[in-house]
mmCIF file as gemmi writes it, N, C-alpha and C atoms, coordinates in Angstrom:
data_model
loop_
_atom_site.group_PDB
_atom_site.id
_atom_site.type_symbol
_atom_site.label_atom_id
_atom_site.label_alt_id
_atom_site.label_comp_id
_atom_site.label_asym_id
_atom_site.label_entity_id
_atom_site.label_seq_id
_atom_site.pdbx_PDB_ins_code
_atom_site.Cartn_x
_atom_site.Cartn_y
_atom_site.Cartn_z
_atom_site.occupancy
_atom_site.B_iso_or_equiv
_atom_site.pdbx_formal_charge
_atom_site.auth_seq_id
_atom_site.auth_asym_id
_atom_site.pdbx_PDB_model_num
ATOM 1 N N . MET Axp A 1 ? -5.643 -28.278 -4.913 1 0 ? 1 A 1
ATOM 2 C CA . MET Axp A 1 ? -5.312 -26.896 -4.587 1 0 ? 1 A 1
ATOM 3 C C . MET Axp A 1 ? -3.899 -26.597 -5.088 1 0 ? 1 A 1
ATOM 4 N N . VAL Axp A 2 ? -3.745 -25.434 -5.705 1 0 ? 2 A 1
ATOM 5 C CA . VAL Axp A 2 ? -2.435 -25.012 -6.2 1 0 ? 2 A 1
ATOM 6 C C . VAL Axp A 2 ? -2.047 -23.695 -5.537 1 0 ? 2 A 1
ATOM 7 N N . THR Axp A 3 ? -0.748 -23.458 -5.433 1 0 ? 3 A 1
ATOM 8 C CA . THR Axp A 3 ? -0.226 -22.195 -4.912 1 0 ? 3 A 1
ATOM 9 C C . THR Axp A 3 ? 0.69 -21.598 -5.966 1 0 ? 3 A 1
ATOM 10 N N . LEU Axp A 4 ? 0.44 -20.329 -6.299 1 0 ? 4 A 1
ATOM 11 C CA . LEU Axp A 4 ? 1.246 -19.635 -7.297 1 0 ? 4 A 1
ATOM 12 C C . LEU Axp A 4 ? 1.773 -18.342 -6.705 1 0 ? 4 A 1
ATOM 13 N N . ARG Axp A 5 ? 2.962 -17.955 -7.13 1 0 ? 5 A 1
ATOM 14 C CA . ARG Axp A 5 ? 3.556 -16.698 -6.676 1 0 ? 5 A 1
ATOM 15 C C . ARG Axp A 5 ? 3.957 -15.896 -7.901 1 0 ? 5 A 1
ATOM 16 N N . GLY Axp A 6 ? 3.492 -14.656 -7.955 1 0 ? 6 A 1
ATOM 17 C CA . GLY Axp A 6 ? 3.78 -13.812 -9.114 1 0 ? 6 A 1
ATOM 18 C C . GLY Axp A 6 ? 3.077 -12.474 -8.975 1 0 ? 6 A 1
ATOM 19 N N . ASN Axp A 7 ? 2.562 -11.958 -10.093 1 0 ? 7 A 1
ATOM 20 C CA . ASN Axp A 7 ? 1.972 -10.619 -10.107 1 0 ? 7 A 1
ATOM 21 C C . ASN Axp A 7 ? 0.615 -10.618 -10.8 1 0 ? 7 A 1
ATOM 22 N N . ILE Axp A 8 ? -0.296 -9.823 -10.264 1 0 ? 8 A 1
ATOM 23 C CA . ILE Axp A 8 ? -1.564 -9.542 -10.932 1 0 ? 8 A 1
ATOM 24 C C . ILE Axp A 8 ? -1.276 -8.359 -11.85 1 0 ? 8 A 1
ATOM 25 N N . VAL Axp A 9 ? -1.268 -8.585 -13.152 1 0 ? 9 A 1
ATOM 26 C CA . VAL Axp A 9 ? -0.823 -7.535 -14.067 1 0 ? 9 A 1
ATOM 27 C C . VAL Axp A 9 ? -1.956 -6.767 -14.739 1 0 ? 9 A 1
ATOM 28 N N . GLU Axp A 10 ? -3.169 -7.338 -14.732 1 0 ? 10 A 1
ATOM 29 C CA . GLU Axp A 10 ? -4.271 -6.665 -15.421 1 0 ? 10 A 1
ATOM 30 C C . GLU Axp A 10 ? -5.61 -7.156 -14.892 1 0 ? 10 A 1
ATOM 31 N N . ARG Axp A 11 ? -6.567 -6.225 -14.803 1 0 ? 11 A 1
ATOM 32 C CA . ARG Axp A 11 ? -7.945 -6.601 -14.481 1 0 ? 11 A 1
ATOM 33 C C . ARG Axp A 11 ? -8.685 -6.748 -15.8 1 0 ? 11 A 1
ATOM 34 N N . ILE Axp A 12 ? -9.187 -7.933 -16.065 1 0 ? 12 A 1
ATOM 35 C CA . ILE Axp A 12 ? -9.853 -8.214 -17.335 1 0 ? 12 A 1
ATOM 36 C C . ILE Axp A 12 ? -11.335 -7.854 -17.261 1 0 ? 12 A 1
ATOM 37 N N . SER Axp A 13 ? -11.981 -8.262 -16.17 1 0 ? 13 A 1
ATOM 38 C CA . SER Axp A 13 ? -13.387 -7.927 -15.938 1 0 ? 13 A 1
ATOM 39 C C . SER Axp A 13 ? -13.613 -7.894 -14.433 1 0 ? 13 A 1
ATOM 40 N N . ASP Axp A 14 ? -14.856 -7.916 -14.012 1 0 ? 14 A 1
ATOM 41 C CA . ASP Axp A 14 ? -15.197 -7.716 -12.604 1 0 ? 14 A 1
ATOM 42 C C . ASP Axp A 14 ? -14.34 -8.539 -11.639 1 0 ? 14 A 1
ATOM 43 N N . ASP Axp A 15 ? -14.362 -9.857 -11.768 1 0 ? 15 A 1
ATOM 44 C CA . ASP Axp A 15 ? -13.605 -10.734 -10.87 1 0 ? 15 A 1
ATOM 45 C C . ASP Axp A 15 ? -12.459 -11.46 -11.574 1 0 ? 15 A 1
ATOM 46 N N . LEU Axp A 16 ? -12.22 -11.158 -12.839 1 0 ? 16 A 1
ATOM 47 C CA . LEU Axp A 16 ? -11.225 -11.878 -13.627 1 0 ? 16 A 1
ATOM 48 C C . LEU Axp A 16 ? -9.975 -11.019 -13.83 1 0 ? 16 A 1
ATOM 49 N N . TYR Axp A 17 ? -8.824 -11.603 -13.508 1 0 ? 17 A 1
ATOM 50 C CA . TYR Axp A 17 ? -7.546 -10.89 -13.58 1 0 ? 17 A 1
ATOM 51 C C . TYR Axp A 17 ? -6.541 -11.732 -14.346 1 0 ? 17 A 1
ATOM 52 N N . LEU Axp A 18 ? -5.501 -11.07 -14.865 1 0 ? 18 A 1
ATOM 53 C CA . LEU Axp A 18 ? -4.403 -11.76 -15.526 1 0 ? 18 A 1
ATOM 54 C C . LEU Axp A 18 ? -3.243 -11.859 -14.54 1 0 ? 18 A 1
ATOM 55 N N . PHE Axp A 19 ? -2.81 -13.084 -14.269 1 0 ? 19 A 1
ATOM 56 C CA . PHE Axp A 19 ? -1.722 -13.372 -13.335 1 0 ? 19 A 1
ATOM 57 C C . PHE Axp A 19 ? -0.5 -13.776 -14.146 1 0 ? 19 A 1
ATOM 58 N N . LYS Axp A 20 ? 0.673 -13.283 -13.743 1 0 ? 20 A 1
ATOM 59 C CA . LYS Axp A 20 ? 1.913 -13.591 -14.465 1 0 ? 20 A 1
ATOM 60 C C . LYS Axp A 20 ? 2.989 -14.032 -13.488 1 0 ? 20 A 1
ATOM 61 N N . ASP Axp A 21 ? 3.708 -15.097 -13.87 1 0 ? 21 A 1
ATOM 62 C CA . ASP Axp A 21 ? 4.9 -15.5 -13.12 1 0 ? 21 A 1
ATOM 63 C C . ASP Axp A 21 ? 5.971 -15.89 -14.131 1 0 ? 21 A 1
ATOM 64 N N . ALA Axp A 22 ? 7.04 -16.49 -13.664 1 0 ? 22 A 1
ATOM 65 C CA . ALA Axp A 22 ? 8.171 -16.811 -14.538 1 0 ? 22 A 1
ATOM 66 C C . ALA Axp A 22 ? 7.797 -17.801 -15.643 1 0 ? 22 A 1
ATOM 67 N N . THR Axp A 23 ? 6.728 -18.575 -15.442 1 0 ? 23 A 1
ATOM 68 C CA . THR Axp A 23 ? 6.357 -19.596 -16.423 1 0 ? 23 A 1
ATOM 69 C C . THR Axp A 23 ? 5.373 -19.09 -17.465 1 0 ? 23 A 1
ATOM 70 N N . GLY Axp A 24 ? 4.76 -17.924 -17.23 1 0 ? 24 A 1
ATOM 71 C CA . GLY Axp A 24 ? 3.799 -17.4 -18.196 1 0 ? 24 A 1
ATOM 72 C C . GLY Axp A 24 ? 2.636 -16.701 -17.518 1 0 ? 24 A 1
ATOM 73 N N . THR Axp A 25 ? 1.486 -16.688 -18.206 1 0 ? 25 A 1
ATOM 74 C CA . THR Axp A 25 ? 0.306 -16.005 -17.681 1 0 ? 25 A 1
ATOM 75 C C . THR Axp A 25 ? -0.883 -16.956 -17.636 1 0 ? 25 A 1
ATOM 76 N N . ILE Axp A 26 ? -1.825 -16.644 -16.737 1 0 ? 26 A 1
ATOM 77 C CA . ILE Axp A 26 ? -3.065 -17.409 -16.631 1 0 ? 26 A 1
ATOM 78 C C . ILE Axp A 26 ? -4.133 -16.489 -16.055 1 0 ? 26 A 1
ATOM 79 N N . ASN Axp A 27 ? -5.367 -16.714 -16.461 1 0 ? 27 A 1
ATOM 80 C CA . ASN Axp A 27 ? -6.477 -15.961 -15.894 1 0 ? 27 A 1
ATOM 81 C C . ASN Axp A 27 ? -6.804 -16.511 -14.511 1 0 ? 27 A 1
ATOM 82 N N . VAL Axp A 28 ? -7.055 -15.605 -13.574 1 0 ? 28 A 1
ATOM 83 C CA . VAL Axp A 28 ? -7.437 -16 -12.221 1 0 ? 28 A 1
ATOM 84 C C . VAL Axp A 28 ? -8.742 -15.303 -11.858 1 0 ? 28 A 1
ATOM 85 N N . ASP Axp A 29 ? -9.642 -16.045 -11.222 1 0 ? 29 A 1
ATOM 86 C CA . ASP Axp A 29 ? -10.946 -15.531 -10.81 1 0 ? 29 A 1
ATOM 87 C C . ASP Axp A 29 ? -10.881 -15.268 -9.311 1 0 ? 29 A 1
ATOM 88 N N . ILE Axp A 30 ? -10.953 -13.985 -8.929 1 0 ? 30 A 1
ATOM 89 C CA . ILE Axp A 30 ? -10.847 -13.6 -7.518 1 0 ? 30 A 1
ATOM 90 C C . ILE Axp A 30 ? -12.13 -12.883 -7.111 1 0 ? 30 A 1
ATOM 91 N N . ASP Axp A 31 ? -12.976 -13.565 -6.337 1 0 ? 31 A 1
ATOM 92 C CA . ASP Axp A 31 ? -14.197 -12.942 -5.827 1 0 ? 31 A 1
ATOM 93 C C . ASP Axp A 31 ? -13.839 -11.757 -4.946 1 0 ? 31 A 1
ATOM 94 N N . HIS Axp A 32 ? -14.708 -10.759 -4.946 1 0 ? 32 A 1
ATOM 95 C CA . HIS Axp A 32 ? -14.49 -9.542 -4.153 1 0 ? 32 A 1
ATOM 96 C C . HIS Axp A 32 ? -14.171 -9.867 -2.693 1 0 ? 32 A 1
ATOM 97 N N . LYS Axp A 33 ? -14.866 -10.847 -2.116 1 0 ? 33 A 1
ATOM 98 C CA . LYS Axp A 33 ? -14.677 -11.177 -0.69 1 0 ? 33 A 1
ATOM 99 C C . LYS Axp A 33 ? -13.289 -11.742 -0.389 1 0 ? 33 A 1
ATOM 100 N N . ARG Axp A 34 ? -12.609 -12.288 -1.4 1 0 ? 34 A 1
ATOM 101 C CA . ARG Axp A 34 ? -11.276 -12.879 -1.185 1 0 ? 34 A 1
ATOM 102 C C . ARG Axp A 34 ? -10.198 -11.821 -0.971 1 0 ? 34 A 1
ATOM 103 N N . TRP Axp A 35 ? -10.456 -10.594 -1.408 1 0 ? 35 A 1
ATOM 104 C CA . TRP Axp A 35 ? -9.449 -9.537 -1.296 1 0 ? 35 A 1
ATOM 105 C C . TRP Axp A 35 ? -9.25 -9.082 0.144 1 0 ? 35 A 1
ATOM 106 N N . ASN Axp A 36 ? -10.28 -9.14 0.987 1 0 ? 36 A 1
ATOM 107 C CA . ASN Axp A 36 ? -10.181 -8.718 2.395 1 0 ? 36 A 1
ATOM 108 C C . ASN Axp A 36 ? -9.526 -7.348 2.546 1 0 ? 36 A 1
ATOM 109 N N . GLY Axp A 37 ? -9.883 -6.411 1.668 1 0 ? 37 A 1
ATOM 110 C CA . GLY Axp A 37 ? -9.342 -5.058 1.763 1 0 ? 37 A 1
ATOM 111 C C . GLY Axp A 37 ? -7.94 -4.886 1.204 1 0 ? 37 A 1
ATOM 112 N N . LEU Axp A 38 ? -7.341 -5.944 0.704 1 0 ? 38 A 1
ATOM 113 C CA . LEU Axp A 38 ? -5.988 -5.901 0.15 1 0 ? 38 A 1
ATOM 114 C C . LEU Axp A 38 ? -5.981 -5.158 -1.184 1 0 ? 38 A 1
ATOM 115 N N . THR Axp A 39 ? -5.017 -4.269 -1.357 1 0 ? 39 A 1
ATOM 116 C CA . THR Axp A 39 ? -4.833 -3.62 -2.657 1 0 ? 39 A 1
ATOM 117 C C . THR Axp A 39 ? -3.446 -3.967 -3.175 1 0 ? 39 A 1
ATOM 118 N N . VAL Axp A 40 ? -3.376 -4.293 -4.457 1 0 ? 40 A 1
ATOM 119 C CA . VAL Axp A 40 ? -2.095 -4.649 -5.066 1 0 ? 40 A 1
ATOM 120 C C . VAL Axp A 40 ? -1.928 -3.9 -6.383 1 0 ? 40 A 1
ATOM 121 N N . THR Axp A 41 ? -0.679 -3.663 -6.738 1 0 ? 41 A 1
ATOM 122 C CA . THR Axp A 41 ? -0.335 -3.082 -8.032 1 0 ? 41 A 1
ATOM 123 C C . THR Axp A 41 ? 0.38 -4.162 -8.844 1 0 ? 41 A 1
ATOM 124 N N . PRO Axp A 42 ? 0.569 -3.94 -10.141 1 0 ? 42 A 1
ATOM 125 C CA . PRO Axp A 42 ? 1.302 -4.932 -10.94 1 0 ? 42 A 1
ATOM 126 C C . PRO Axp A 42 ? 2.733 -5.173 -10.447 1 0 ? 42 A 1
ATOM 127 N N . GLN Axp A 43 ? 3.284 -4.234 -9.674 1 0 ? 43 A 1
ATOM 128 C CA . GLN Axp A 43 ? 4.643 -4.405 -9.149 1 0 ? 43 A 1
ATOM 129 C C . GLN Axp A 43 ? 4.679 -5.257 -7.876 1 0 ? 43 A 1
ATOM 130 N N . ASP Axp A 44 ? 3.534 -5.454 -7.232 1 0 ? 44 A 1
ATOM 131 C CA . ASP Axp A 44 ? 3.482 -6.228 -5.989 1 0 ? 44 A 1
ATOM 132 C C . ASP Axp A 44 ? 3.496 -7.727 -6.281 1 0 ? 44 A 1
ATOM 133 N N . THR Axp A 45 ? 4.35 -8.451 -5.564 1 0 ? 45 A 1
ATOM 134 C CA . THR Axp A 45 ? 4.348 -9.905 -5.658 1 0 ? 45 A 1
ATOM 135 C C . THR Axp A 45 ? 3.276 -10.444 -4.722 1 0 ? 45 A 1
ATOM 136 N N . VAL Axp A 46 ? 2.45 -11.343 -5.254 1 0 ? 46 A 1
ATOM 137 C CA . VAL Axp A 46 ? 1.382 -11.938 -4.456 1 0 ? 46 A 1
ATOM 138 C C . VAL Axp A 46 ? 1.493 -13.455 -4.5 1 0 ? 46 A 1
ATOM 139 N N . GLU Axp A 47 ? 0.903 -14.068 -3.496 1 0 ? 47 A 1
ATOM 140 C CA . GLU Axp A 47 ? 0.774 -15.522 -3.481 1 0 ? 47 A 1
ATOM 141 C C . GLU Axp A 47 ? -0.707 -15.832 -3.502 1 0 ? 47 A 1
ATOM 142 N N . ILE Axp A 48 ? -1.119 -16.664 -4.45 1 0 ? 48 A 1
ATOM 143 C CA . ILE Axp A 48 ? -2.519 -17.058 -4.524 1 0 ? 48 A 1
ATOM 144 C C . ILE Axp A 48 ? -2.637 -18.562 -4.341 1 0 ? 48 A 1
ATOM 145 N N . GLN Axp A 49 ? -3.705 -18.957 -3.693 1 0 ? 49 A 1
ATOM 146 C CA . GLN Axp A 49 ? -4.03 -20.369 -3.547 1 0 ? 49 A 1
ATOM 147 C C . GLN Axp A 49 ? -5.424 -20.557 -4.108 1 0 ? 49 A 1
ATOM 148 N N . GLY Axp A 50 ? -5.598 -21.607 -4.873 1 0 ? 50 A 1
ATOM 149 C CA . GLY Axp A 50 ? -6.908 -21.834 -5.459 1 0 ? 50 A 1
ATOM 150 C C . GLY Axp A 50 ? -6.988 -23.172 -6.155 1 0 ? 50 A 1
ATOM 151 N N . GLU Axp A 51 ? -8.102 -23.345 -6.86 1 0 ? 51 A 1
ATOM 152 C CA . GLU Axp A 51 ? -8.357 -24.589 -7.57 1 0 ? 51 A 1
ATOM 153 C C . GLU Axp A 51 ? -8.291 -24.34 -9.069 1 0 ? 51 A 1
ATOM 154 N N . VAL Axp A 52 ? -7.749 -25.317 -9.786 1 0 ? 52 A 1
ATOM 155 C CA . VAL Axp A 52 ? -7.691 -25.233 -11.238 1 0 ? 52 A 1
ATOM 156 C C . VAL Axp A 52 ? -9.093 -25.485 -11.777 1 0 ? 52 A 1
ATOM 157 N N . ASP Axp A 53 ? -9.573 -24.562 -12.604 1 0 ? 53 A 1
ATOM 158 C CA . ASP Axp A 53 ? -10.908 -24.65 -13.19 1 0 ? 53 A 1
ATOM 159 C C . ASP Axp A 53 ? -10.739 -24.831 -14.694 1 0 ? 53 A 1
ATOM 160 N N . LYS Axp A 54 ? -10.916 -26.072 -15.164 1 0 ? 54 A 1
ATOM 161 C CA . LYS Axp A 54 ? -10.728 -26.376 -16.584 1 0 ? 54 A 1
ATOM 162 C C . LYS Axp A 54 ? -12.077 -26.341 -17.291 1 0 ? 54 A 1
ATOM 163 N N . ASP Axp A 55 ? -12.146 -25.518 -18.32 1 0 ? 55 A 1
ATOM 164 C CA . ASP Axp A 55 ? -13.311 -25.468 -19.187 1 0 ? 55 A 1
ATOM 165 C C . ASP Axp A 55 ? -12.939 -26.193 -20.472 1 0 ? 55 A 1
ATOM 166 N N . TRP Axp A 56 ? -13.856 -26.323 -21.393 1 0 ? 56 A 1
ATOM 167 C CA . TRP Axp A 56 ? -13.542 -27.037 -22.634 1 0 ? 56 A 1
ATOM 168 C C . TRP Axp A 56 ? -12.527 -26.295 -23.485 1 0 ? 56 A 1
ATOM 169 N N . ASN Axp A 57 ? -12.42 -24.977 -23.315 1 0 ? 57 A 1
ATOM 170 C CA . ASN Axp A 57 ? -11.468 -24.235 -24.152 1 0 ? 57 A 1
ATOM 171 C C . ASN Axp A 57 ? -10.533 -23.331 -23.358 1 0 ? 57 A 1
ATOM 172 N N . SER Axp A 58 ? -10.547 -23.437 -22.035 1 0 ? 58 A 1
ATOM 173 C CA . SER Axp A 58 ? -9.676 -22.562 -21.245 1 0 ? 58 A 1
ATOM 174 C C . SER Axp A 58 ? -9.39 -23.176 -19.878 1 0 ? 58 A 1
ATOM 175 N N . VAL Axp A 59 ? -8.361 -22.637 -19.247 1 0 ? 59 A 1
ATOM 176 C CA . VAL Axp A 59 ? -8.01 -23.03 -17.882 1 0 ? 59 A 1
ATOM 177 C C . VAL Axp A 59 ? -7.825 -21.748 -17.087 1 0 ? 59 A 1
ATOM 178 N N . GLU Axp A 60 ? -8.405 -21.701 -15.894 1 0 ? 60 A 1
ATOM 179 C CA . GLU Axp A 60 ? -8.174 -20.566 -15.01 1 0 ? 60 A 1
ATOM 180 C C . GLU Axp A 60 ? -8.093 -21.068 -13.582 1 0 ? 60 A 1
ATOM 181 N N . ILE Axp A 61 ? -7.651 -20.197 -12.693 1 0 ? 61 A 1
ATOM 182 C CA . ILE Axp A 61 ? -7.54 -20.532 -11.28 1 0 ? 61 A 1
ATOM 183 C C . ILE Axp A 61 ? -8.665 -19.831 -10.529 1 0 ? 61 A 1
ATOM 184 N N . ASP Axp A 62 ? -9.448 -20.612 -9.786 1 0 ? 62 A 1
ATOM 185 C CA . ASP Axp A 62 ? -10.486 -20.065 -8.917 1 0 ? 62 A 1
ATOM 186 C C . ASP Axp A 62 ? -9.824 -19.806 -7.563 1 0 ? 62 A 1
ATOM 187 N N . VAL Axp A 63 ? -9.51 -18.544 -7.289 1 0 ? 63 A 1
ATOM 188 C CA . VAL Axp A 63 ? -8.697 -18.183 -6.128 1 0 ? 63 A 1
ATOM 189 C C . VAL Axp A 63 ? -9.506 -18.26 -4.837 1 0 ? 63 A 1
ATOM 190 N N . LYS Axp A 64 ? -8.949 -18.946 -3.85 1 0 ? 64 A 1
ATOM 191 C CA . LYS Axp A 64 ? -9.563 -19.066 -2.526 1 0 ? 64 A 1
ATOM 192 C C . LYS Axp A 64 ? -8.89 -18.149 -1.516 1 0 ? 64 A 1
ATOM 193 N N . GLN Axp A 65 ? -7.595 -17.838 -1.754 1 0 ? 65 A 1
ATOM 194 C CA . GLN Axp A 65 ? -6.85 -16.977 -0.834 1 0 ? 65 A 1
ATOM 195 C C . GLN Axp A 65 ? -5.778 -16.222 -1.604 1 0 ? 65 A 1
ATOM 196 N N . ILE Axp A 66 ? -5.603 -14.944 -1.248 1 0 ? 66 A 1
ATOM 197 C CA . ILE Axp A 66 ? -4.553 -14.128 -1.865 1 0 ? 66 A 1
ATOM 198 C C . ILE Axp A 66 ? -3.842 -13.348 -0.768 1 0 ? 66 A 1
ATOM 199 N N . SER Axp A 67 ? -2.526 -13.246 -0.866 1 0 ? 67 A 1
ATOM 200 C CA . SER Axp A 67 ? -1.767 -12.451 0.102 1 0 ? 67 A 1
ATOM 201 C C . SER Axp A 67 ? -0.606 -11.767 -0.615 1 0 ? 67 A 1
ATOM 202 N N . LYS Axp A 68 ? -0.245 -10.594 -0.111 1 0 ? 68 A 1
ATOM 203 C CA . LYS Axp A 68 ? 0.869 -9.832 -0.674 1 0 ? 68 A 1
ATOM 204 C C . LYS Axp A 68 ? 2.153 -10.297 -0.002 1 0 ? 68 A 1
ATOM 205 N N . ILE Axp A 69 ? 3.194 -10.493 -0.796 1 0 ? 69 A 1
ATOM 206 C CA . ILE Axp A 69 ? 4.493 -10.939 -0.291 1 0 ? 69 A 1
ATOM 207 C C . ILE Axp A 69 ? 5.371 -9.709 -0.072 1 0 ? 69 A 1
ATOM 208 N N . ALA Axp A 70 ? 5.911 -9.586 1.124 1 0 ? 70 A 1
ATOM 209 C CA . ALA Axp A 70 ? 6.797 -8.451 1.441 1 0 ? 70 A 1
ATOM 210 C C . ALA Axp A 70 ? 8.072 -8.552 0.623 1 0 ? 70 A 1
ATOM 211 N N . LYS Axp A 71 ? 8.566 -7.406 0.2 1 0 ? 71 A 1
ATOM 212 C CA . LYS Axp A 71 ? 9.79 -7.39 -0.616 1 0 ? 71 A 1
ATOM 213 C C . LYS Axp A 71 ? 11.019 -7.421 0.255 1 0 ? 71 A 1
């Protein structure tokens, strides 16, 4: 399990989003049920917890929990 803190900057497809932090960007897979009614903008800092999902040609994070960090 990994924990990342940064921003969701783009929705790529239904459950796939682009996450950005100080180290770069990575695709994150967030099932609809994981949002729990939470809405975020690219300016909102979020913390995500999930599992690294390595494919033969890509790496993404399968998000298990997401929360908005207060500024």
